[in-house]
N, C-alpha and C positions, 0 to 999 in steps of 0.2 A: 196298230196300225194306223186308224184315224178316229179323233173325236172331236166334237164340236165345242163351244163353250160354255155350254150349260150341264153337259159331262166332266168339264175337269173344274166347274167349279161345285160338283156334287161329291166328286172325288178330289176333294182336297188333299194337297201336297203329292196326289199321285208324281204329276212329272215331275216333281222334284227330284224324284228317288231316281239312283244312277240308272241306266239303261238296262243294263245286265237283270237289274229288280222289279222293272216294271210289268208284274202279272201278276192276275187278278187273283191267283190262288195265293200266290204269297200275301199279296195284301188283305185278304179274305183272312186267315190264320195268322199272321204277323202283324201286321198295323194295329194299332189298338182301337182307333178311333170306328177300325171299320166295325166292330162288335158293338157300337156304339151308333154308327150311322143304318145299318138293316135291323129294321123292328123285328123280322123274323131270322134274326142272325143263325139258328142252328137250322132251320132248312134250307136257306139258301148256300149256309155252305155244305152243306150236304150235297147240295146240287152241284156246286163248284168239285167237288169231289169226284161225283159222279160224272163229268165233263170230261175231268183229266183220266180218268177211268175207259170212255170212250175213246180217247186219244190214242191211250195206252194201249186199246184191243189194236187198233190200223199198225200202230208204229211198239212194238213191243220191245224194241233194242235200241231204244232213242238216248241216247247217254245224258241228255238235258234232262230229260224226264224221271231220269233215274236219282238223277243228283236233285233235281226240286222234289221227288218224294222220301229222298232221303233227309234234304233241309227240313221239312213239314214235318214229318215223322218225328223227329229227332227233336224239335221245338212245340209239337202242339200234341197233346192225346188225344182231341176228341179229332184231328186230322187220320192219326195213327190208328184210333177205333173205325172208322169211316173208311181210312182205305182198306182196311183188311176183309170187310162186307163186302166188297168186287161188285157195287153195285154201279149200275151205266147208268147217264142220265145225258139225254138230248134235247137242249131245250126248242120250246117250237110256239108257246103264247102262253100268257097269265097276266100276274101284276106283283109286283115287287113293291112291298113298305119300305120306306127311308123316314130317318128323324136326322134332318140337317140343322145341325148347332147356330145356322144361322135365320134359315129360313123355315125350319120347323118341320110339322110333318106332311109326306107326299107319298099318294100313291099312284104310281106307274103302271102302266097296262103295256106288255112288251111284244114285240113278235119277233121272230128268229129267222132269218133268212139264208141258207146254202148255196152260195154260187155255181151251177152246174161246171164240172169239170174243175172245181176247186174244193173239196169236202172238207177242209179243213180250216177255210174260212168260215167266219158267221159272219151275218150283216143285222145286228140289233138295233128296231126300233121301237122307242118308249116314247108313250105318247099319254096325254090326260085330258079330259073330259071340260072343253070349254068350259068356262065359268065356275070350275070344281072350284073347292078347297087346294087343292091339289095345283091348279093351274096358275091360281093365284100366288102359291109359295113359290112355283117355279118365275111366276113374274118378281118377285121379288129377289130371288135368285138371281136371275140376265140383271136387274137393275144393281144389285150388288157385284156383279160382275166386270160389268158394264165401268162402273165406279171405282172397283178397287184391285182388280186384276187384271193383267196383261193380257189381251184374246186376241185372235185370228181370225177374224169374220171370215175369212175365205175358207176357214177349214168348218163352216157352219153347215156344209152342202144346204143349202136353201131352207133347214130346219129352224124355226122362229121358236118364239116363244110354246111352250105346250108340247113340245118337241125334242128329243135329243138322238142324236145317231151316232153309231159308232159301228165299227168295225174292226174284227180281231180274228187272228187265227186260233185255230182250238190247239195249238203244239205250244211247249211251253220255251219256246227259244228265248233268248233275251229280245225284251222291247217289243214282242210282238203279243204279250197277252194270253195267256190260257187260261180260257175259266168265261164266266158268262157273259153272253155277247153286249159290252156295254164299250 
């Protein structure tokens, strides 16, 4: 639904995907760079499956979910195994470790918020400790982004270096991003 310039830089090429394929679960399991980006890929990927399971519990007849699950099950054995375990996950807070090919290692703290009246939407706020190595890595990424990729500063939502903001719906609808709150 919305991301800022740092999110676009962290998830390189995500916006280059066709609109119907911009989905965090699809990215997590089908984009080779995702396994390199997430330091703890198995844990993060399993959480992503749990979020899809949570969505499925509220929307069991969603044809787009069925299509996505079928695609991921056919293409990835990890997804297939974790989906069959029926675990659910609702993000609240924690941290994620990344290894970006340009900015290096980052650890981002996150908090996930669900707006009252719209339980299928999650707002994810990612932060770093000021002056930390992750803060420095985000500054490198922000500088690289400003110099080498087109950005729309109006989507930054006031978040500067040290924070990234995104919102998405938990559903797997095309272009809506089902998966972790990024």
